N, C-alpha and C positions, 0 to 999 in steps of 0.2 A: 754284738752290736744291738743297741736298743733302738727300736723303731718308734718314730714319733706318730702320735694319733692325728688323724686328719680331723677337720672340722665336723664332717658328717659323723664320724665315729664318736666324737665327744657328744654331739647332739643326740645321737641314738642312745648312748649310755644314759644321759640325763633324762631323756624322754622315757626310757624303760623304767628307771627308778621312780620318776613321777607317776607313771602309769600304775606301777605296782602299789605305791602308797595310796593313790586315789581308789584303786580297786579294793584294797583292804579296808579303807574307811567306808567305802560304799557298802561292802558286805556287812560291816558292823552296824551301819545305819539301817540297812534293810532288816537285819535281825532285831534291832531295837524297835522298829515300827511294827514288825510282825508280833513281837512280844506284847506291845501295847494293845494291838488289835485283839490278841488272844485274851488278854485280861478283860477288855471291854465285852467281848463275846461271852466270857464266863459269867460276868456280872449280869448280862442280859438273860442268859440261860437260867441263872438262879432266880431272877425276877419272874421269868416265864413259869418256872416250876412252882413258885410260890403262888402266882395268880391262878394257875391251873388247880392247885390244891384248894384255894379259896373258892373257886367256881364249883368244884366238886362238893365242898362243904355247903355252899349255898343251895345247890340243887337238892342235897339231902334234906336241908331245912325246909325247902319249898315242898318237897314230898310229904314231910311230916305235917306241915301246916295245912295242906289241902287234903289230908286224910279225912275220911268220913267221921271218925271219932272226934277229931279236932273241930270240924265244921259243926257237928251236932252239939258239941260243948259250947262253942261260941254262940250258936243260935239259941240254945237253952238259956245262957246267961243274958241274952238280949230279950228274952221273953217269948221266943218263938217255940213252937212245938212241932214235933215230927210225928207223923202218923204213917205207919207202915202198912196200912190196909188199902193201898192203892191197887185196885184190881180193875181190869178192863171189863167193861160190860157193854153189851150192845142192846139196843132196843129193837124189837121186832117191827117189821113194817106193818103199819096199820092199813087195813083194807076197808 
């Protein structure tokens, strides 16, 4: 003999199916958003790496430009001269 489902059993079965479908779509949506964020993070990390490389390159250029030889070369081209006979001297106290 076949037993007839009650209204609660039918509702519970439909509710379970709807809940499972919503859960599956929710998981898919969360994974999609996570993947999108990971791509964005990867792009930003690549930009950070590029900028750090540029900063290192600029620091090396700065060190080259402020080297004594470079400064002396620019000074000479502008007509300045460098004299390396800078010695400290003191004058004796006069009595």
